[in-house]
Residue frames relative to the residue before (quaternion, step in Angstrom):
aa qw qx qy qz dx dy dz
Y 1.0000 0.0000 0.0000 0.0000 0.00 0.00 0.00
E 0.3192 -0.7017 0.5900 0.2401 3.73 -0.76 0.98
I 0.6036 -0.5859 0.4508 0.2984 3.38 -1.30 0.86
S 0.6271 0.5441 -0.3157 0.4594 3.61 0.97 -0.91
E 0.6954 0.4538 -0.2909 0.4753 3.62 0.92 -0.92
C 0.6487 0.5453 -0.3153 0.4271 3.58 1.01 -0.80
L 0.7579 0.4064 -0.2250 0.4580 3.63 0.89 -0.90
V 0.4143 0.6926 -0.5108 0.2963 3.72 1.05 0.03
G 0.8429 0.0254 -0.0710 0.5328 3.57 -0.56 1.25
S 0.6703 0.4752 -0.3032 0.4826 3.66 1.26 0.18
E 0.3943 -0.6928 0.5518 0.2451 3.48 -1.29 0.31
M 0.7751 0.0556 0.0332 0.6285 3.51 1.28 -0.73
C 0.0796 -0.7583 0.6468 0.0145 3.48 -1.26 0.74
I 0.0994 -0.7706 0.6287 0.0336 3.56 -0.89 0.97
R 0.0456 -0.8057 0.5900 -0.0258 3.58 -0.77 0.97
D 0.8702 -0.1472 0.0741 0.4643 3.54 -0.77 1.23
R 0.1914 0.7884 -0.5507 0.1961 3.48 0.90 1.06
S 0.0419 0.7651 -0.6408 0.0476 3.60 -0.95 1.03
K 0.0381 -0.7847 0.6167 0.0500 3.54 -1.22 0.53
T 0.0700 -0.7411 0.6677 -0.0116 3.45 -1.04 1.03
F 0.1678 -0.7378 0.6437 0.1152 3.66 -1.06 0.92
Y 0.2483 -0.7660 0.5864 0.0880 3.42 -1.02 0.97
T 0.0743 -0.7924 0.6027 -0.0579 3.55 -0.81 1.26
E 0.6924 -0.4558 0.3588 0.4291 3.48 -1.46 0.04
I 0.7312 0.4200 -0.2519 0.4748 3.66 1.10 -0.39
G 0.7462 -0.3810 0.1759 0.5168 3.49 1.37 0.24
A 0.6571 -0.5276 0.3609 0.3996 3.59 -1.31 -0.23
L 0.2280 -0.7623 0.6009 0.0762 3.54 -1.06 0.91
D 0.1814 -0.7804 0.5888 0.1069 3.64 -0.31 1.17
V 0.1651 -0.8200 0.5467 0.0383 3.65 -0.73 1.08
L 0.7902 0.0404 0.0185 0.6112 3.55 0.88 -1.09
E 0.0764 -0.7895 0.6088 0.0113 3.58 -1.12 0.83
N 0.8803 -0.1299 0.0699 0.4508 3.47 -0.82 1.22
I 0.2563 0.7558 -0.5712 0.1921 3.63 0.73 1.05
T 0.0174 -0.7803 0.6193 -0.0852 3.56 -0.87 1.17
F 0.3244 0.6977 -0.6090 0.1925 3.58 -0.96 0.97
N 0.3436 -0.6902 0.5903 0.2390 3.55 -1.40 0.12
L 0.2565 -0.7047 0.6371 0.1782 3.55 -1.26 0.48
N 0.2209 -0.7949 0.5504 0.1278 3.63 -0.41 1.08
E 0.6523 -0.5253 0.3796 0.3930 3.53 -1.41 0.47
G 0.8366 0.1498 -0.1623 0.5013 3.48 -1.07 0.95
E 0.5647 0.6274 -0.3998 0.3573 3.65 1.10 0.08
I 0.1999 -0.7162 0.6444 0.1784 3.55 -1.32 0.54
I 0.1451 -0.7447 0.6498 0.0464 3.57 -0.91 1.15
A 0.1933 -0.7332 0.6440 0.1018 3.57 -1.19 0.73
I 0.1572 -0.7746 0.6089 0.0680 3.59 -0.96 0.94
V 0.0398 0.7822 -0.6202 0.0442 3.50 -0.72 1.08
G 0.1571 0.7659 -0.6115 0.1214 3.61 -1.24 0.53
P 0.6834 -0.4563 0.3694 0.4339 3.49 -1.31 0.24
S 0.6326 -0.5367 0.4141 0.3747 3.57 -1.29 0.51
G 0.8092 0.2352 -0.2030 0.4986 3.54 -0.78 1.00
S 0.4988 0.7130 -0.3872 0.3048 3.55 1.29 0.16
G 0.6333 -0.5838 0.3226 0.3925 3.59 1.40 -0.02
K 0.3082 0.7884 -0.4875 0.2140 3.49 1.18 0.36
S 0.6596 0.5017 -0.2494 0.5011 3.48 1.00 -1.05
T 0.6334 0.5422 -0.3374 0.4370 3.55 0.90 -0.97
L 0.6521 0.5154 -0.3245 0.4515 3.50 0.93 -0.97
L 0.6210 0.5274 -0.3527 0.4603 3.68 0.94 -0.59
N 0.6668 0.5013 -0.2932 0.4670 3.53 1.00 -1.00
I 0.5941 0.5552 -0.3400 0.4723 3.64 1.04 -0.58
I 0.6830 0.5087 -0.2769 0.4451 3.48 0.92 -0.97
S 0.7459 0.4133 -0.2161 0.4754 3.41 1.04 -0.88
K 0.4691 -0.7116 0.3797 0.3596 3.47 1.50 0.16
L 0.3762 0.7249 -0.4939 0.2984 3.66 1.14 0.47
I 0.7309 0.0421 -0.0915 0.6750 3.58 1.43 -0.39
E 0.5003 -0.6630 0.4976 0.2502 3.52 -1.36 0.65
P 0.4165 -0.6809 0.5125 0.3167 3.63 -0.91 0.59
T 0.5376 -0.5523 0.5085 0.3840 3.65 -1.34 0.19
E 0.8031 -0.0076 0.0683 0.5919 3.57 0.92 -0.98
G 0.6999 0.5184 -0.3587 0.3358 3.54 -1.39 0.28
E 0.2916 -0.7313 0.5829 0.2010 3.55 -1.32 0.04
I 0.1160 -0.7567 0.6396 0.0697 3.30 -1.59 0.47
Y 0.0791 -0.7786 0.6196 0.0603 3.53 -0.96 0.86
V 0.0790 -0.7908 0.6066 -0.0226 3.50 -1.02 1.07
D 0.2612 -0.7960 0.5354 0.1069 3.46 -0.81 1.10
G 0.7891 0.1902 -0.1239 0.5708 3.56 0.40 1.27
E 0.6695 -0.4820 0.3710 0.4264 3.57 -1.43 -0.13
I 0.3502 -0.7051 0.5904 0.1779 3.37 -1.42 0.47
G 0.0892 -0.7865 0.6088 0.0535 3.56 -1.14 0.75
Y 0.1961 -0.8098 0.5529 0.0111 3.52 -0.73 1.12
M 0.1154 -0.7680 0.6295 -0.0234 3.52 -0.90 1.33
F 0.1684 -0.8370 0.5094 0.1078 3.67 -0.39 0.97
Q 0.7057 -0.4424 0.2898 0.4716 3.51 -1.22 0.10
R 0.7304 0.2905 -0.2183 0.5784 3.67 0.97 -0.70
D 0.6089 -0.6131 0.3957 0.3110 3.58 -1.25 0.66
H 0.1338 -0.8326 0.5078 0.1759 3.46 1.24 -0.76
L 0.2445 0.7453 -0.5635 0.2595 3.55 0.94 1.02
F 0.4036 -0.7022 0.5382 0.2330 3.60 -0.92 0.70
N 0.3854 -0.7656 0.4660 0.2195 3.70 -0.47 1.21
W 0.7000 0.4782 -0.2892 0.4447 3.57 1.15 -0.38
R 0.6542 0.4195 -0.3333 0.5338 3.53 1.36 0.28
T 0.5009 -0.6516 0.4468 0.3532 3.52 -1.09 0.54
V 0.6964 -0.4280 0.3019 0.4906 3.65 -1.24 0.25
W 0.6662 0.5273 -0.3254 0.4150 3.57 0.90 -0.90
K 0.6644 0.4880 -0.2905 0.4859 3.59 0.95 -0.93
N 0.6155 0.5321 -0.3520 0.4627 3.61 0.98 -0.60
I 0.6507 0.5050 -0.3073 0.4766 3.57 0.89 -0.98
M 0.7266 0.4496 -0.2855 0.4339 3.67 0.78 -0.84
L 0.4707 0.7108 -0.4622 0.2440 3.62 1.18 -0.27
G 0.6768 0.5028 -0.3314 0.4235 3.60 0.83 -0.76
L 0.6358 0.5446 -0.2990 0.4580 3.47 1.12 -0.73
E 0.6081 0.5309 -0.3158 0.4986 3.48 1.18 -0.89
I 0.6826 0.4867 -0.3222 0.4399 3.66 0.71 -0.90
K 0.7387 0.4009 -0.2466 0.4825 3.50 0.96 -0.76
K 0.3803 -0.7500 0.4324 0.3254 3.54 1.34 0.01
E 0.5131 0.6407 -0.4100 0.3976 3.59 0.98 0.92
K 0.3126 0.7487 -0.5080 0.2891 3.51 1.14 0.65
N 0.2212 0.7577 -0.5833 0.1918 3.69 0.43 1.09
Q 0.7158 -0.4439 0.3335 0.4235 3.50 -1.53 0.11
E 0.6264 0.5551 -0.3730 0.4004 3.68 0.86 -0.74
N 0.7156 0.4616 -0.2378 0.4673 3.51 0.94 -0.98
I 0.5646 0.5626 -0.3552 0.4884 3.55 1.20 -0.58
D 0.6712 0.4937 -0.2815 0.4759 3.63 0.78 -1.19
K 0.6563 0.5136 -0.3231 0.4484 3.66 0.85 -0.81
T 0.6618 0.5028 -0.3022 0.4667 3.52 0.91 -0.92
K 0.6636 0.5104 -0.3069 0.4527 3.63 0.93 -0.80
E 0.6139 0.5219 -0.3436 0.4824 3.52 1.22 -0.66
L 0.6382 0.5059 -0.3340 0.4746 3.64 0.97 -0.66
L 0.6649 0.5019 -0.3124 0.4565 3.55 0.88 -0.79
T 0.6435 0.5095 -0.3132 0.4776 3.59 1.07 -0.77
K 0.6380 0.5460 -0.3181 0.4401 3.55 0.87 -1.04
Y 0.8283 0.2544 -0.1566 0.4740 3.64 0.76 -0.84
G 0.6674 -0.6039 0.2972 0.3186 3.43 1.09 0.86
L 0.5901 0.5965 -0.3646 0.4039 3.65 1.15 0.32
I 0.3968 0.7472 -0.4746 0.2427 3.74 1.22 -0.07
D 0.6520 0.5420 -0.3043 0.4342 3.58 1.04 -0.84
F 0.7350 0.4245 -0.2747 0.4519 3.62 1.09 -0.38
I 0.2629 0.7974 -0.4994 0.2137 3.75 1.27 0.31
N 0.7700 0.3584 -0.2156 0.4819 3.63 0.91 -0.79
S 0.4700 0.6311 -0.4634 0.4076 3.61 1.28 0.29
Y 0.3796 -0.6765 0.5684 0.2741 3.37 -1.45 0.11
P 0.7069 -0.5305 0.2575 0.3907 3.62 -1.10 0.71
Q 0.6468 0.5337 -0.3062 0.4506 3.57 1.05 -0.93
E 0.6354 0.5341 -0.3377 0.4439 3.56 1.10 -0.22
L 0.6632 0.5156 -0.2539 0.4794 3.55 1.32 -0.28
S 0.5207 -0.5904 0.5129 0.3425 3.60 -1.33 0.53
G 0.6725 -0.5182 0.3581 0.3886 3.45 -1.36 0.41
G 0.6197 0.5651 -0.3244 0.4375 3.56 1.02 -0.73
M 0.6952 0.4613 -0.2832 0.4731 3.50 1.02 -0.96
R 0.5985 0.5591 -0.3582 0.4482 3.58 1.07 -0.70
Q 0.6446 0.5047 -0.3123 0.4818 3.67 1.01 -0.79
R 0.6050 0.5187 -0.3389 0.5001 3.70 0.96 -0.75
I 0.6399 0.5078 -0.3138 0.4840 3.61 0.83 -0.88
A 0.7009 0.4947 -0.3139 0.4067 3.54 0.63 -0.99
L 0.6469 0.4777 -0.3329 0.4925 3.62 1.13 -0.85
I 0.6211 0.5063 -0.3822 0.4602 3.76 0.87 -0.64
R 0.6187 0.4947 -0.3772 0.4798 3.68 0.86 -0.67
T 0.6480 0.4896 -0.3421 0.4725 3.67 0.90 -0.74
L 0.6708 0.4863 -0.2875 0.4805 3.76 0.78 -1.00
A 0.6067 0.5776 -0.3971 0.3750 3.70 0.94 -0.59
T 0.6389 0.5364 -0.2924 0.4675 3.57 1.22 -0.51
N 0.4091 -0.7537 0.4329 0.2777 3.61 1.32 0.10
P 0.1335 0.8107 -0.5510 0.1465 3.63 0.65 0.98
Q 0.3494 -0.7066 0.5554 0.2647 3.60 -1.10 0.49
V 0.7743 0.2302 -0.0816 0.5837 3.52 1.16 -0.79
L 0.1726 -0.8099 0.5585 0.0494 3.52 -0.67 1.16
L 0.1440 -0.7945 0.5858 0.0697 3.64 -0.81 0.90
L 0.0526 -0.8113 0.5822 0.0034 3.68 -0.48 1.08
D 0.1148 -0.8025 0.5843 0.0378 3.73 -0.61 0.99
E 0.7596 -0.3796 0.1358 0.5103 3.54 0.01 1.49
P 0.1086 0.8671 -0.4859 0.0188 3.64 0.71 0.98
F 0.6742 0.4487 -0.3267 0.4872 3.63 1.18 -0.09
S 0.4075 0.7636 -0.4536 0.2122 3.74 1.13 -0.12
A 0.7030 0.4738 -0.2968 0.4397 3.64 1.07 -0.54
L 0.6115 0.5836 -0.3254 0.4238 3.58 1.36 -0.21
D 0.5288 -0.6075 0.4757 0.3536 3.54 -1.26 0.44
Y 0.6789 -0.5242 0.2724 0.4360 3.56 -1.10 0.56
Q 0.6679 0.5326 -0.3262 0.4047 3.55 0.66 -0.71
T 0.7040 0.4480 -0.2530 0.4896 3.43 0.99 -0.97
R 0.6575 0.4840 -0.3583 0.4530 3.70 0.96 -0.58
I 0.5468 0.5495 -0.4307 0.4622 3.65 1.18 -0.33
N 0.6926 0.4948 -0.2609 0.4553 3.56 0.80 -1.08
V 0.6859 0.4784 -0.3185 0.4464 3.55 0.78 -0.91
S 0.6432 0.5440 -0.3145 0.4376 3.53 0.94 -1.03
E 0.5931 0.5579 -0.3441 0.4674 3.67 1.13 -0.62
D 0.7037 0.4678 -0.2694 0.4619 3.51 0.85 -1.04
I 0.6900 0.4745 -0.2934 0.4611 3.60 0.99 -0.93
F 0.5383 0.5719 -0.3993 0.4731 3.58 1.10 -0.45
K 0.7057 0.4700 -0.2687 0.4570 3.62 0.72 -1.12
M 0.6187 0.5332 -0.3414 0.4651 3.62 1.03 -0.70
I 0.6689 0.5036 -0.3136 0.4478 3.52 0.76 -0.91
K 0.7044 0.4598 -0.2886 0.4572 3.66 0.85 -1.19
D 0.6697 0.4944 -0.3250 0.4488 3.61 0.98 -0.90
S 0.6984 0.4775 -0.2879 0.4488 3.63 0.98 -0.55
N 0.3777 -0.7913 0.4263 0.2223 3.46 1.38 -0.14
V 0.4650 0.6335 -0.4829 0.3864 3.41 1.01 0.86
S 0.4149 -0.6458 0.5592 0.3133 3.65 -1.26 0.34
A 0.1459 -0.8125 0.5644 0.0078 3.51 -1.17 0.87
I 0.1006 -0.7470 0.6460 0.1209 3.57 -1.30 0.56
L 0.1635 -0.8246 0.5415 -0.0109 3.41 -0.71 1.27
V 0.1618 -0.7798 0.5965 0.0995 3.61 -0.69 1.14
T 0.1728 0.7780 -0.5945 0.1070 3.57 -0.82 0.91
H 0.4152 -0.6667 0.5722 0.2361 3.46 -1.45 0.45
D 0.6329 0.5403 -0.2907 0.4722 3.63 1.34 -0.22
I 0.4039 -0.7500 0.4926 0.1780 3.46 -0.39 1.50
S 0.6617 0.5141 -0.3088 0.4500 3.64 0.84 -0.90
E 0.6278 0.5433 -0.3005 0.4695 3.56 1.02 -0.85
A 0.6083 0.5664 -0.3219 0.4534 3.50 0.91 -1.09
I 0.7282 0.4100 -0.2660 0.4804 3.67 0.53 -1.30
A 0.7010 0.4875 -0.3540 0.3816 3.63 0.70 -0.72
M 0.6918 0.4986 -0.2255 0.4711 3.57 1.16 -0.82
A 0.8026 0.4311 -0.1458 0.3855 3.52 0.75 -1.03
D 0.4175 -0.6317 0.5831 0.2943 3.60 -1.36 0.45
R 0.7929 0.0103 -0.0589 0.6064 3.57 1.20 -0.54
V 0.2329 -0.7691 0.5784 0.1401 3.57 -1.14 0.61
I 0.2232 -0.7451 0.6189 0.1098 3.60 -0.81 1.14
V 0.1145 -0.7653 0.6312 0.0538 3.68 -0.82 1.04
L 0.2403 -0.7523 0.6089 0.0738 3.51 -0.85 1.31
S 0.4485 -0.6233 0.5703 0.2915 3.62 -1.41 0.50
H 0.6839 -0.4002 0.4032 0.4577 3.52 -1.44 -0.14
R 0.6535 -0.5573 0.3900 0.3321 3.53 -1.22 0.42
P 0.4650 -0.1940 -0.8526 0.1390 1.54 -1.82 1.93
A 0.4055 -0.7764 0.4275 0.2237 3.54 -0.40 1.18
K 0.1503 -0.7487 0.6452 0.0233 3.38 -0.98 1.11
L 0.4488 -0.6255 0.5214 0.3680 3.64 -1.14 0.29
K 0.3246 -0.7566 0.5591 0.0983 3.59 -0.73 1.35
K 0.7642 -0.2186 0.2230 0.5643 3.54 0.66 -1.01
I 0.2188 -0.6911 0.6745 0.1397 3.49 -1.41 0.61
I 0.1565 -0.8017 0.5769 0.0000 3.56 -0.66 1.24
D 0.3185 -0.6808 0.6344 0.1808 3.58 -1.00 1.04
I 0.1810 -0.7702 0.5992 0.1223 3.49 -0.93 0.90
K 0.0638 0.7788 -0.6116 0.1239 3.54 -0.45 1.22
T 0.0223 -0.8125 0.5818 -0.0278 3.54 -0.80 1.06
D 0.4859 -0.6245 0.4881 0.3684 3.59 -1.26 -0.06
S 0.2974 0.7515 -0.5237 0.2693 3.55 1.23 0.49
P 0.5036 -0.6906 0.4295 0.2915 3.72 -0.84 0.80
D 0.7854 0.1927 -0.0717 0.5839 3.52 1.11 -0.91
N 0.3522 -0.7869 0.4562 0.2205 3.62 1.21 0.13
T 0.3155 0.7280 -0.5573 0.2448 3.66 0.85 0.78
P 0.6583 -0.5390 0.2755 0.4474 3.69 -0.89 0.47
F 0.6312 0.5524 -0.3384 0.4266 3.66 1.03 -0.82
N 0.6623 0.5349 -0.2447 0.4641 3.49 0.95 -1.12
K 0.6513 0.5174 -0.2959 0.4697 3.57 0.97 -1.01
R 0.6345 0.5113 -0.3455 0.4654 3.73 1.01 -0.50
L 0.7038 0.4416 -0.2660 0.4888 3.52 1.16 -0.42
S 0.4643 0.7121 -0.4122 0.3278 3.55 1.37 0.05
S 0.5788 -0.5974 0.4104 0.3736 3.54 -1.08 0.34
E 0.6579 0.5096 -0.2896 0.4729 3.62 1.17 -0.63
F 0.4514 0.7206 -0.4638 0.2489 3.68 1.01 -0.34
R 0.6941 0.5125 -0.2577 0.4349 3.45 0.81 -1.13
K 0.6143 0.5484 -0.3283 0.4628 3.52 1.10 -0.76
Y 0.7070 0.4281 -0.2943 0.4799 3.62 0.72 -0.85
F 0.6198 0.5267 -0.3771 0.4430 3.62 1.03 -0.63
D 0.6784 0.4688 -0.3266 0.4619 3.62 0.87 -0.81
E 0.6013 0.5601 -0.3686 0.4346 3.64 1.01 -0.68
I 0.6883 0.4718 -0.2770 0.4763 3.56 0.78 -1.16
W 0.6312 0.5423 -0.3280 0.4471 3.62 0.84 -0.89
G 0.6623 0.5075 -0.2923 0.4672 3.56 0.87 -0.89
L 0.6720 0.5208 -0.2778 0.4472 3.51 0.97 -0.81
L 0.6658 0.4787 -0.2860 0.4958 3.53 1.09 -0.81
N 0.8006 0.3489 -0.2098 0.4396 3.59 0.99 -0.51
E 0.3218 0.7497 -0.4859 0.3136 3.39 1.38 0.46
């Protein structure tokens, strides 16, 4: 595959990605020939059985670990949002948010103004002098995402970012984070074990098999929801159909 052909209309292309871990007791095949594109402005959700290598795939995309085989092309910077918010309790909210820009040496007025706009838009500007331990779990996750978006990534990776939240909070936070991603015009890959969350958040859902994980199916999520937000997608007539299909694939 030529890179120019691969990246037409896409932010990222993965071709035949495989990963084997070698241990004292032998080889452990985790991923096998994973291939897909991430289109501009798209959210993809990845679901699969426990231990199927979902987080490993994100770590390969972000270059935290190397693949055994395969190629990846990314058009721009990558931002990574983990399960935990990783906010430093001894730094204020504002200093936490500025951390990525400080590390990249991009703490200029343009990026500062953009970050303040995000904080204002999502009702967090009044908390910039607070400390993380003074905030709710949902607020901390919103702050963590704004910190990531402040560094201007083109591709955003989210590794089960709502798993530590209670059900009501994760519904509300997923709604806000969906809007942040779409408003910022970034592309995103969300790893989740929650089928409902995958359908509600994503434009497409990738279903992985048991380990070694192969790509079982890519499902386009299309609903009759007028604005396609996560909450409205959950209310759509097609939601149950997608849920049953993904559930069936995971339990084959």
